[in-house]
NUPALUM-302228 format. One record per residue (C-alpha): residue in three letters; x, y, z. Coordinates in pm, whole numbers, plus 50000, padded with zeros to 5 digits. Layout:
+------+-------+-------+-------+
! type !  east ! north !    up !
+------+-------+-------+-------+
!  ala !     X !     Y !     Z !
...
+------+-------+-------+-------+
This chain:
+------+-------+-------+-------+
! type !  east ! north !    up !
+------+-------+-------+-------+
!  unk ! 67005 ! 59355 ! 84816 !
!  unk ! 66778 ! 59417 ! 84531 !
!  unk ! 66659 ! 59191 ! 84244 !
!  unk ! 66446 ! 59265 ! 83974 !
!  unk ! 66282 ! 58960 ! 83762 !
!  unk ! 66127 ! 59077 ! 83409 !
!  unk ! 65818 ! 58827 ! 83328 !
!  unk ! 65592 ! 58664 ! 83605 !
!  unk ! 65584 ! 58329 ! 83401 !
!  unk ! 65638 ! 58025 ! 83560 !
!  unk ! 66043 ! 58067 ! 83554 !
!  unk ! 65997 ! 58425 ! 83653 !
!  unk ! 65779 ! 58312 ! 83953 !
!  unk ! 66006 ! 58053 ! 84085 !
!  unk ! 66333 ! 58260 ! 84077 !
!  unk ! 66119 ! 58517 ! 84281 !
!  unk ! 66015 ! 58275 ! 84540 !
!  unk ! 66316 ! 58141 ! 84558 !
!  unk ! 66552 ! 58492 ! 84560 !
!  unk ! 66294 ! 58648 ! 84814 !
!  unk ! 66326 ! 58304 ! 85026 !
!  unk ! 66648 ! 58402 ! 85019 !
!  unk ! 66629 ! 58707 ! 85208 !
!  unk ! 66648 ! 58916 ! 84850 !
!  unk ! 66444 ! 59232 ! 84807 !
!  unk ! 66251 ! 59103 ! 84501 !
!  unk ! 66035 ! 59278 ! 84218 !
!  unk ! 65877 ! 59103 ! 83964 !
!  unk ! 65764 ! 59345 ! 83659 !
!  unk ! 65488 ! 59203 ! 83417 !
!  unk ! 65342 ! 59331 ! 83098 !
!  unk ! 65007 ! 59142 ! 83118 !
!  unk ! 64717 ! 59199 ! 83389 !
!  unk ! 64812 ! 58847 ! 83529 !
!  unk ! 65073 ! 58623 ! 83648 !
!  unk ! 65158 ! 58298 ! 83435 !
!  unk ! 65297 ! 58377 ! 83096 !
!  unk ! 65241 ! 58154 ! 82807 !
!  unk ! 65139 ! 57935 ! 83098 !
!  unk ! 64784 ! 58105 ! 83103 !
!  unk ! 64378 ! 58093 ! 83034 !
!  unk ! 64121 ! 58335 ! 83005 !
!  unk ! 63748 ! 58390 ! 83032 !
!  unk ! 63538 ! 58449 ! 82721 !
!  unk ! 63124 ! 58487 ! 82822 !
!  unk ! 63128 ! 58267 ! 83115 !
!  unk ! 63343 ! 58016 ! 82952 !
!  unk ! 63748 ! 57949 ! 83057 !
!  unk ! 63981 ! 57860 ! 82796 !
!  unk ! 64314 ! 57667 ! 82913 !
!  unk ! 64570 ! 57789 ! 82716 !
!  unk ! 64888 ! 57649 ! 82895 !
!  unk ! 64904 ! 57297 ! 83057 !
!  unk ! 64819 ! 57002 ! 82910 !
!  unk ! 64985 ! 56752 ! 83163 !
!  unk ! 65237 ! 56853 ! 83469 !
!  unk ! 65556 ! 56661 ! 83491 !
!  unk ! 65635 ! 56648 ! 83856 !
!  unk ! 65260 ! 56599 ! 83949 !
!  unk ! 65401 ! 56285 ! 84195 !
!  unk ! 65630 ! 56294 ! 84485 !
!  unk ! 65849 ! 56070 ! 84345 !
!  unk ! 65936 ! 56291 ! 84061 !
!  unk ! 66224 ! 56532 ! 84210 !
!  unk ! 66047 ! 56804 ! 84019 !
!  unk ! 65765 ! 56767 ! 84281 !
!  unk ! 65995 ! 56963 ! 84536 !
!  unk ! 65982 ! 57304 ! 84310 !
!  unk ! 65620 ! 57271 ! 84286 !
!  unk ! 65561 ! 57244 ! 84671 !
!  unk ! 65813 ! 57509 ! 84738 !
!  unk ! 65691 ! 57742 ! 84505 !
!  unk ! 65318 ! 57682 ! 84607 !
!  unk ! 65247 ! 57580 ! 84267 !
!  unk ! 65057 ! 57277 ! 84381 !
!  unk ! 64821 ! 57327 ! 84716 !
!  unk ! 64505 ! 57165 ! 84860 !
!  unk ! 64310 ! 57425 ! 84556 !
!  unk ! 64440 ! 57233 ! 84275 !
!  unk ! 64455 ! 56875 ! 84344 !
!  unk ! 64634 ! 56661 ! 84039 !
!  unk ! 64379 ! 56440 ! 83804 !
!  unk ! 64548 ! 56141 ! 83621 !
!  unk ! 64357 ! 56089 ! 83262 !
!  unk ! 64385 ! 55728 ! 83168 !
!  unk ! 64380 ! 55690 ! 82835 !
!  unk ! 64607 ! 55969 ! 82795 !
!  unk ! 64425 ! 56029 ! 82429 !
!  unk ! 64190 ! 55870 ! 82243 !
!  unk ! 64187 ! 55820 ! 81871 !
!  unk ! 63839 ! 55899 ! 81691 !
!  unk ! 63863 ! 55738 ! 81350 !
!  unk ! 63500 ! 55707 ! 81209 !
!  unk ! 63280 ! 55448 ! 81457 !
!  unk ! 63657 ! 55332 ! 81599 !
!  unk ! 63766 ! 55473 ! 81942 !
!  unk ! 64109 ! 55366 ! 82032 !
!  unk ! 64294 ! 55457 ! 82344 !
!  unk ! 64640 ! 55529 ! 82407 !
!  unk ! 64666 ! 55420 ! 82790 !
!  unk ! 64975 ! 55481 ! 83011 !
!  unk ! 65102 ! 55144 ! 83004 !
!  unk ! 65025 ! 55106 ! 82616 !
!  unk ! 64803 ! 54813 ! 82624 !
!  unk ! 64523 ! 54797 ! 82380 !
!  unk ! 64687 ! 54901 ! 82093 !
!  unk ! 64530 ! 54790 ! 81756 !
!  unk ! 64858 ! 54532 ! 81627 !
!  unk ! 64831 ! 54377 ! 81329 !
!  unk ! 65090 ! 54104 ! 81219 !
!  unk ! 65469 ! 54087 ! 81312 !
!  unk ! 65568 ! 54435 ! 81230 !
!  unk ! 65343 ! 54566 ! 81462 !
!  unk ! 65395 ! 54327 ! 81768 !
!  unk ! 65816 ! 54398 ! 81673 !
!  unk ! 65769 ! 54805 ! 81691 !
!  unk ! 65536 ! 54795 ! 82037 !
!  unk ! 65797 ! 54567 ! 82188 !
!  unk ! 66101 ! 54843 ! 82088 !
!  unk ! 65864 ! 55078 ! 82186 !
!  unk ! 65796 ! 54948 ! 82552 !
!  unk ! 66172 ! 54909 ! 82564 !
!  unk ! 66263 ! 55247 ! 82496 !
!  unk ! 65973 ! 55358 ! 82774 !
!  unk ! 66119 ! 55090 ! 82989 !
!  unk ! 66476 ! 55254 ! 82989 !
!  unk ! 66319 ! 55586 ! 83076 !
!  unk ! 66142 ! 55489 ! 83378 !
!  unk ! 66401 ! 55621 ! 83591 !
!  unk ! 66491 ! 55946 ! 83370 !
!  unk ! 66397 ! 56280 ! 83490 !
!  unk ! 66554 ! 56619 ! 83567 !
!  unk ! 66780 ! 56622 ! 83850 !
!  unk ! 66708 ! 56871 ! 84139 !
!  unk ! 67071 ! 56935 ! 84258 !
!  unk ! 67278 ! 57237 ! 84427 !
!  unk ! 67493 ! 57399 ! 84244 !
!  unk ! 67879 ! 57318 ! 84359 !
!  unk ! 68012 ! 57586 ! 84584 !
!  unk ! 67669 ! 57742 ! 84685 !
!  unk ! 67572 ! 57774 ! 85013 !
!  unk ! 67253 ! 57624 ! 85082 !
!  unk ! 67030 ! 57594 ! 85433 !
!  unk ! 66853 ! 57283 ! 85335 !
!  unk ! 67077 ! 57093 ! 85054 !
!  unk ! 67015 ! 56842 ! 84838 !
!  unk ! 67326 ! 56597 ! 84826 !
!  unk ! 67452 ! 56483 ! 84486 !
!  unk ! 67313 ! 56098 ! 84459 !
!  unk ! 67514 ! 55881 ! 84270 !
!  unk ! 67248 ! 55591 ! 84249 !
!  unk ! 67042 ! 55862 ! 84080 !
!  unk ! 67225 ! 55890 ! 83773 !
!  unk ! 67371 ! 55493 ! 83761 !
!  unk ! 66958 ! 55417 ! 83733 !
!  unk ! 66908 ! 55690 ! 83423 !
!  unk ! 67214 ! 55513 ! 83241 !
!  unk ! 66970 ! 55313 ! 83026 !
!  unk ! 66800 ! 55629 ! 82904 !
!  unk ! 67115 ! 55785 ! 82859 !
!  unk ! 67296 ! 55528 ! 82642 !
!  unk ! 66961 ! 55539 ! 82379 !
!  unk ! 66926 ! 55897 ! 82366 !
!  unk ! 67159 ! 55997 ! 82079 !
!  unk ! 67002 ! 55684 ! 81889 !
!  unk ! 66609 ! 55891 ! 81996 !
!  unk ! 66812 ! 56201 ! 81876 !
!  unk ! 66874 ! 56102 ! 81563 !
!  unk ! 66523 ! 56081 ! 81415 !
!  unk ! 66200 ! 56238 ! 81469 !
!  unk ! 65903 ! 56137 ! 81663 !
!  unk ! 65710 ! 56079 ! 81320 !
!  unk ! 65959 ! 55839 ! 81117 !
!  unk ! 65982 ! 55644 ! 81488 !
!  unk ! 65613 ! 55613 ! 81452 !
!  unk ! 65634 ! 55448 ! 81117 !
!  unk ! 65785 ! 55153 ! 81273 !
!  unk ! 65426 ! 55070 ! 81309 !
!  unk ! 65222 ! 54946 ! 80992 !
!  unk ! 64912 ! 55066 ! 81162 !
!  unk ! 64801 ! 55393 ! 81042 !
!  unk ! 64591 ! 55440 ! 81389 !
!  unk ! 64899 ! 55384 ! 81629 !
!  unk ! 65069 ! 55609 ! 81424 !
!  unk ! 64809 ! 55881 ! 81473 !
!  unk ! 64796 ! 55806 ! 81862 !
!  unk ! 65149 ! 55871 ! 81875 !
!  unk ! 65129 ! 56205 ! 81698 !
!  unk ! 64892 ! 56318 ! 81939 !
!  unk ! 65150 ! 56311 ! 82202 !
!  unk ! 65446 ! 56552 ! 82041 !
!  unk ! 65481 ! 56696 ! 81664 !
!  unk ! 65572 ! 56464 ! 81438 !
!  unk ! 65902 ! 56679 ! 81361 !
!  unk ! 65999 ! 56709 ! 81690 !
!  unk ! 66308 ! 56435 ! 81746 !
!  unk ! 66185 ! 56095 ! 81891 !
!  unk ! 66360 ! 56151 ! 82241 !
!  unk ! 66066 ! 56395 ! 82358 !
!  unk ! 65809 ! 56114 ! 82218 !
!  unk ! 65942 ! 55843 ! 82471 !
!  unk ! 66026 ! 56080 ! 82759 !
!  unk ! 65651 ! 56206 ! 82745 !
!  unk ! 65549 ! 55838 ! 82697 !
!  unk ! 65752 ! 55772 ! 83007 !
!  unk ! 65602 ! 56009 ! 83209 !
!  unk ! 65291 ! 55870 ! 83154 !
!  unk ! 65372 ! 55493 ! 83240 !
!  unk ! 65529 ! 55612 ! 83554 !
!  unk ! 65200 ! 55738 ! 83681 !
!  unk ! 65323 ! 56075 ! 83664 !
!  unk ! 65214 ! 56379 ! 83425 !
!  unk ! 64825 ! 56480 ! 83530 !
!  unk ! 64591 ! 56806 ! 83506 !
!  unk ! 64606 ! 57025 ! 83810 !
!  unk ! 64257 ! 57118 ! 83868 !
!  unk ! 64201 ! 57473 ! 83759 !
!  unk ! 64480 ! 57438 ! 83516 !
!  unk ! 64731 ! 57748 ! 83419 !
!  unk ! 64575 ! 58020 ! 83608 !
!  unk ! 64484 ! 57870 ! 83955 !
!  unk ! 64867 ! 57730 ! 83950 !
!  unk ! 65072 ! 58050 ! 83812 !
!  unk ! 64789 ! 58211 ! 84077 !
!  unk ! 64930 ! 57999 ! 84353 !
!  unk ! 65245 ! 58065 ! 84281 !
!  unk ! 65234 ! 58424 ! 84257 !
!  unk ! 65010 ! 58446 ! 84607 !
!  unk ! 65307 ! 58214 ! 84747 !
!  unk ! 65578 ! 58521 ! 84618 !
!  unk ! 65353 ! 58813 ! 84769 !
!  unk ! 65305 ! 58635 ! 85084 !
!  unk ! 65701 ! 58656 ! 85088 !
!  unk ! 65643 ! 59036 ! 85081 !
!  unk ! 65787 ! 59000 ! 84736 !
!  unk ! 65616 ! 59259 ! 84499 !
!  unk ! 65449 ! 59202 ! 84157 !
!  unk ! 65419 ! 59504 ! 83917 !
!  unk ! 65109 ! 59395 ! 83672 !
!  unk ! 65107 ! 59632 ! 83341 !
!  unk ! 65456 ! 59700 ! 83363 !
!  unk ! 65692 ! 59597 ! 83073 !
!  unk ! 66086 ! 59628 ! 83112 !
!  unk ! 66149 ! 59848 ! 82808 !
!  unk ! 66545 ! 59823 ! 82885 !
!  unk ! 66815 ! 59689 ! 83094 !
!  unk ! 67164 ! 59926 ! 83144 !
!  unk ! 67428 ! 59885 ! 83361 !
!  unk ! 67518 ! 60119 ! 83621 !
!  unk ! 67825 ! 60222 ! 83840 !
!  unk ! 67643 ! 60070 ! 84174 !
!  unk ! 67444 ! 59770 ! 83971 !
!  unk ! 67174 ! 59757 ! 83717 !
!  unk ! 66857 ! 59981 ! 83590 !
!  unk ! 66572 ! 59869 ! 83449 !
!  unk ! 66362 ! 60131 ! 83250 !
!  unk ! 65995 ! 60089 ! 83246 !
!  unk ! 65723 ! 60340 ! 83075 !
!  unk ! 65727 ! 60559 ! 83381 !
!  unk ! 66027 ! 60475 ! 83610 !
!  unk ! 66367 ! 60309 ! 83608 !
!  unk ! 66416 ! 60040 ! 83871 !
!  unk ! 66775 ! 60021 ! 84024 !
!  unk ! 66874 ! 59686 ! 84101 !
!  unk ! 67173 ! 59507 ! 84232 !
!  unk ! 67083 ! 59179 ! 83998 !
!  unk ! 66834 ! 59153 ! 83718 !
!  unk ! 66708 ! 58838 ! 83602 !
!  unk ! 66525 ! 58860 ! 83279 !
!  unk ! 66260 ! 58582 ! 83226 !
!  unk ! 66132 ! 58732 ! 82918 !
!  unk ! 66205 ! 58516 ! 82594 !
!  unk ! 66590 ! 58554 ! 82575 !
!  unk ! 66546 ! 58573 ! 82192 !
!  unk ! 66370 ! 58887 ! 82193 !
!  unk ! 66562 ! 59007 ! 82510 !
!  unk ! 66893 ! 58974 ! 82331 !
!  unk ! 66769 ! 59230 ! 82046 !
!  unk ! 66491 ! 59483 ! 82253 !
!  unk ! 66636 ! 59495 ! 82569 !
!  unk ! 66973 ! 59667 ! 82573 !
!  unk ! 67113 ! 59978 ! 82423 !
!  unk ! 67252 ! 59755 ! 82161 !
!  unk ! 67183 ! 59412 ! 82039 !
!  unk ! 67392 ! 59139 ! 82206 !
!  unk ! 67676 ! 59045 ! 82031 !
!  unk ! 67776 ! 58770 ! 82195 !
!  unk ! 67844 ! 58429 ! 81980 !
!  unk ! 67588 ! 58220 ! 82159 !
!  unk ! 67369 ! 58506 ! 82073 !
!  unk ! 67438 ! 58504 ! 81718 !
!  unk ! 67386 ! 58112 ! 81703 !
!  unk ! 67061 ! 58174 ! 81847 !
!  unk ! 66986 ! 58446 ! 81626 !
!  unk ! 67068 ! 58199 ! 81278 !
!  unk ! 66962 ! 57867 ! 81416 !
!  unk ! 66689 ! 57897 ! 81662 !
!  unk ! 66359 ! 57727 ! 81534 !
!  unk ! 66047 ! 57773 ! 81686 !
!  unk ! 65778 ! 57595 ! 81795 !
!  unk ! 65439 ! 57822 ! 81653 !
!  unk ! 65082 ! 57721 ! 81727 !
!  unk ! 64699 ! 57882 ! 81597 !
!  unk ! 64494 ! 57817 ! 81950 !
!  unk ! 64067 ! 57768 ! 81847 !
!  unk ! 63864 ! 57794 ! 82222 !
!  unk ! 63476 ! 57638 ! 82166 !
!  unk ! 63214 ! 57709 ! 82456 !
!  unk ! 62993 ! 57430 ! 82380 !
!  unk ! 62645 ! 57428 ! 82526 !
!  unk ! 62630 ! 57046 ! 82575 !
!  unk ! 62824 ! 56849 ! 82819 !
!  unk ! 62978 ! 56630 ! 82545 !
!  unk ! 62973 ! 56374 ! 82818 !
!  unk ! 63021 ! 56051 ! 82607 !
!  unk ! 63308 ! 56214 ! 82419 !
!  unk ! 63684 ! 56168 ! 82570 !
!  unk ! 63888 ! 56417 ! 82778 !
!  unk ! 64140 ! 56422 ! 82534 !
!  unk ! 64102 ! 56323 ! 82123 !
!  unk ! 64327 ! 56257 ! 81834 !
!  unk ! 64020 ! 56313 ! 81596 !
!  unk ! 64106 ! 56152 ! 81235 !
!  unk ! 63888 ! 56410 ! 81003 !
!  unk ! 63640 ! 56305 ! 80738 !
!  unk ! 63705 ! 56661 ! 80542 !
!  unk ! 64070 ! 56796 ! 80575 !
!  unk ! 64115 ! 57158 ! 80739 !
!  unk ! 64317 ! 57414 ! 80601 !
!  unk ! 64437 ! 57720 ! 80838 !
!  unk ! 64700 ! 57979 ! 80775 !
!  unk ! 64772 ! 57767 ! 80480 !
!  unk ! 64835 ! 57455 ! 80668 !
!  unk ! 64643 ! 57165 ! 80603 !
!  unk ! 64559 ! 56914 ! 80868 !
!  unk ! 64419 ! 56567 ! 80821 !
!  unk ! 64379 ! 56537 ! 81234 !
!  unk ! 64311 ! 56714 ! 81507 !
!  unk ! 64424 ! 56728 ! 81918 !
!  unk ! 64109 ! 56833 ! 82042 !
!  unk ! 64057 ! 56889 ! 82443 !
!  unk ! 63747 ! 56878 ! 82620 !
!  unk ! 63714 ! 57011 ! 82951 !
!  unk ! 63386 ! 56867 ! 83089 !
!  unk ! 63554 ! 56728 ! 83412 !
!  unk ! 63699 ! 57139 ! 83491 !
!  unk ! 63300 ! 57224 ! 83599 !
!  unk ! 63426 ! 57556 ! 83668 !
!  unk ! 63550 ! 57604 ! 83337 !
!  unk ! 63185 ! 57650 ! 83194 !
!  unk ! 62795 ! 57674 ! 83266 !
!  unk ! 62594 ! 57412 ! 83390 !
!  unk ! 62552 ! 57179 ! 83131 !
!  unk ! 62809 ! 57266 ! 82884 !
!  unk ! 63193 ! 57244 ! 82805 !
!  unk ! 63495 ! 57395 ! 82622 !
!  unk ! 63659 ! 57232 ! 82358 !
!  unk ! 64047 ! 57371 ! 82261 !
!  unk ! 64272 ! 57275 ! 81995 !
!  unk ! 64625 ! 57387 ! 81913 !
!  unk ! 64731 ! 57366 ! 81553 !
!  unk ! 65079 ! 57357 ! 81534 !
!  unk ! 65297 ! 57467 ! 81244 !
!  unk ! 65512 ! 57769 ! 81118 !
!  unk ! 65208 ! 58034 ! 81070 !
!  unk ! 65380 ! 58356 ! 81220 !
!  unk ! 65472 ! 58444 ! 80855 !
!  unk ! 65111 ! 58436 ! 80762 !
!  unk ! 64940 ! 58622 ! 81009 !
!  unk ! 65193 ! 58924 ! 80990 !
!  unk ! 65099 ! 58967 ! 80625 !
!  unk ! 64720 ! 58938 ! 80711 !
!  unk ! 64777 ! 59202 ! 80993 !
!  unk ! 64943 ! 59413 ! 80748 !
!  unk ! 64684 ! 59368 ! 80444 !
!  unk ! 64394 ! 59441 ! 80658 !
!  unk ! 64284 ! 59084 ! 80650 !
!  unk ! 64379 ! 58945 ! 81015 !
!  unk ! 64064 ! 58974 ! 81159 !
!  unk ! 63836 ! 58843 ! 80859 !
!  unk ! 64106 ! 58523 ! 80844 !
!  unk ! 64039 ! 58417 ! 81182 !
!  unk ! 63665 ! 58432 ! 81146 !
!  unk ! 63704 ! 58203 ! 80870 !
!  unk ! 63938 ! 57969 ! 81010 !
!  unk ! 63704 ! 57937 ! 81347 !
!  unk ! 63407 ! 57871 ! 81073 !
!  unk ! 63570 ! 57636 ! 80907 !
!  unk ! 63693 ! 57463 ! 81219 !
!  unk ! 63360 ! 57433 ! 81380 !
!  unk ! 63232 ! 57252 ! 81039 !
!  unk ! 63502 ! 56992 ! 81010 !
!  unk ! 63475 ! 56939 ! 81382 !
!  unk ! 63095 ! 56906 ! 81366 !
!  unk ! 63105 ! 56626 ! 81098 !
!  unk ! 63277 ! 56393 ! 81356 !
!  unk ! 63094 ! 56545 ! 81699 !
!  unk ! 62756 ! 56654 ! 81548 !
!  unk ! 62691 ! 56787 ! 81902 !
!  unk ! 62862 ! 57087 ! 81846 !
!  unk ! 62638 ! 57194 ! 81539 !
!  unk ! 62416 ! 57474 ! 81637 !
!  unk ! 62562 ! 57470 ! 81996 !
!  unk ! 62850 ! 57683 ! 81997 !
!  unk ! 62740 ! 57963 ! 82237 !
!  unk ! 63114 ! 58125 ! 82199 !
!  unk ! 63464 ! 58138 ! 81977 !
!  unk ! 63803 ! 58262 ! 82036 !
!  unk ! 64130 ! 58251 ! 81844 !
!  unk ! 64487 ! 58279 ! 81915 !
!  unk ! 64759 ! 58338 ! 81647 !
!  unk ! 65141 ! 58373 ! 81683 !
!  unk ! 65079 ! 58745 ! 81677 !
!  unk ! 64861 ! 58696 ! 82007 !
!  unk ! 65150 ! 58521 ! 82219 !
!  unk ! 65377 ! 58769 ! 82049 !
!  unk ! 65181 ! 59095 ! 82176 !
!  unk ! 65091 ! 58929 ! 82501 !
!  unk ! 65426 ! 58757 ! 82599 !
!  unk ! 65669 ! 58914 ! 82384 !
!  unk ! 65796 ! 58547 ! 82269 !
!  unk ! 65951 ! 58571 ! 81939 !
!  unk ! 65775 ! 58479 ! 81617 !
!  unk ! 65526 ! 58434 ! 81865 !
!  unk ! 65655 ! 58053 ! 81953 !
!  unk ! 65594 ! 57917 ! 82311 !
!  unk ! 65921 ! 57679 ! 82307 !
!  unk ! 66222 ! 57590 ! 82040 !
!  unk ! 66167 ! 57293 ! 81814 !
!  unk ! 66418 ! 57054 ! 81932 !
!  unk ! 66461 ! 56875 ! 81576 !
!  unk ! 66632 ! 56551 ! 81533 !
!  unk ! 67012 ! 56515 ! 81500 !
!  unk ! 67008 ! 56920 ! 81607 !
!  unk ! 67104 ! 57079 ! 81902 !
!  unk ! 66950 ! 57393 ! 82068 !
!  unk ! 67086 ! 57713 ! 82069 !
!  unk ! 67104 ! 57831 ! 82473 !
!  unk ! 67092 ! 58198 ! 82647 !
!  unk ! 67326 ! 58116 ! 82949 !
!  unk ! 67165 ! 58103 ! 83303 !
!  unk ! 67473 ! 58366 ! 83400 !
!  unk ! 67519 ! 58629 ! 83126 !
!  unk ! 67786 ! 58789 ! 83377 !
!  unk ! 67747 ! 58902 ! 83753 !
!  unk ! 67463 ! 59031 ! 83845 !
!  unk ! 67275 ! 58926 ! 83507 !
!  unk ! 67061 ! 58634 ! 83445 !
!  unk ! 66877 ! 58452 ! 83191 !
!  unk ! 66605 ! 58199 ! 83285 !
!  unk ! 66302 ! 58031 ! 83114 !
!  unk ! 66220 ! 57836 ! 82769 !
!  unk ! 66545 ! 57964 ! 82581 !
!  unk ! 66783 ! 57848 ! 82832 !
!  unk ! 66825 ! 57511 ! 82914 !
!  unk ! 66611 ! 57215 ! 82657 !
!  unk ! 66373 ! 57268 ! 82462 !
!  unk ! 66089 ! 57480 ! 82677 !
!  unk ! 65800 ! 57339 ! 82907 !
!  unk ! 65666 ! 57388 ! 83250 !
!  unk ! 65962 ! 57137 ! 83359 !
!  unk ! 66215 ! 57370 ! 83175 !
!  unk ! 66085 ! 57698 ! 83348 !
!  unk ! 66053 ! 57551 ! 83696 !
!  unk ! 66415 ! 57413 ! 83662 !
!  unk ! 66567 ! 57697 ! 83499 !
!  unk ! 66409 ! 57933 ! 83774 !
!  unk ! 66551 ! 57759 ! 84063 !
!  unk ! 66860 ! 57707 ! 83886 !
!  unk ! 66917 ! 58086 ! 83786 !
!  unk ! 66858 ! 58177 ! 84166 !
!  unk ! 67120 ! 57943 ! 84296 !
!  unk ! 67337 ! 58126 ! 84023 !
!  unk ! 67280 ! 58448 ! 84177 !
!  unk ! 67308 ! 58371 ! 84532 !
!  unk ! 67641 ! 58180 ! 84467 !
!  unk ! 67783 ! 58488 ! 84290 !
!  unk ! 67673 ! 58719 ! 84578 !
!  unk ! 67774 ! 58481 ! 84877 !
!  unk ! 67398 ! 58494 ! 84956 !
!  unk ! 67291 ! 58119 ! 85156 !
!  unk ! 66991 ! 57958 ! 84932 !
+------+-------+-------+-------+
């Protein structure tokens, strides 16, 4: 039996490893030259810019998701996980305020802040056993089954009970329980303020449980490990081979590329489902869920700025929420704070005595950059933003001034070009009080979707879980032992 997987991102690699292990002949078609998709990094003049992982959920053995990272080869001896604490440090003038995993040491001022902190700690406590279950589909033939555990779900009951309360408010409004501007700023470093508060509490709970670390070598090494695992199982990855179309045939399916047509018994679409429903089929899909996705999908867009610094910045924290002395504007969006990652611990990311700084600028900038490309100002706008970024950041970190060796910037159009993601987004926004419009994992027998648009709101855990679930669904459809 032959399977074609479209996309060598984390979900596609996960699905590919599991289908190949199940004895299926699997080929992954990838439009880029490297694996990883959105979870990637790249090198500029000897400096490596991390564009994917900031923390990895499932890094510890007690979390079921860890099994997927081990089975797919994502975590190996060559990428041990580092668990930073504090997870963020607020840089506000001369103040350096850490956000520790156990939430101690926050600048509490008055009764309001004490009550807000008690509430925050209680909500995080409710999620202490919450995780994404990694079970088997009912009716699936499994070689090494993971039985359903009632106790596993009972322990997650406190989180389930408060979930509606958290989903009905944004992370930003939740943080406003605190009178302290500095605490609100620290919480704003964890997730974007417009995302629902459930995402904030869940993320803080992974920190407090000792999970969510950074694997050495970052995205590139982890994706490379998964690709190596897949090819060691005799799976095949064809790089620089974008899929251009999917068609149903009398004997199964056909996937068309620029130079060849691949026949298969089943196809797994790991490419962005929002893009795929319009561009990969003879006609755009007209199913009800597809219409809802077109109409209601809210995308998480960002601009990426990376700096190679001829200074180790060893006195500066690894992850910082920086309160700017002067506002910073990019693509028509104003920023008073910036989350900046300092990779001075990753010695392979920069020459000796140097480091890399990266920053994600969130906000709806796709339309701005699309217009800039159309009117010819795209490159000029990027250069101006990078120069201003260096200026405002140097006001806080003076060691940067005159020590910038290399710069790089990616826009939503960059992600759109390399990964074919809708509006250049790396995940779907999960706003307060709103659901998400998902692509079905099983569209029909032999055609499946996997990845960031299929379960909850994006990220590496969803990519891995959906990849495994898609492989199981395929195996169940065709009566294959998983």
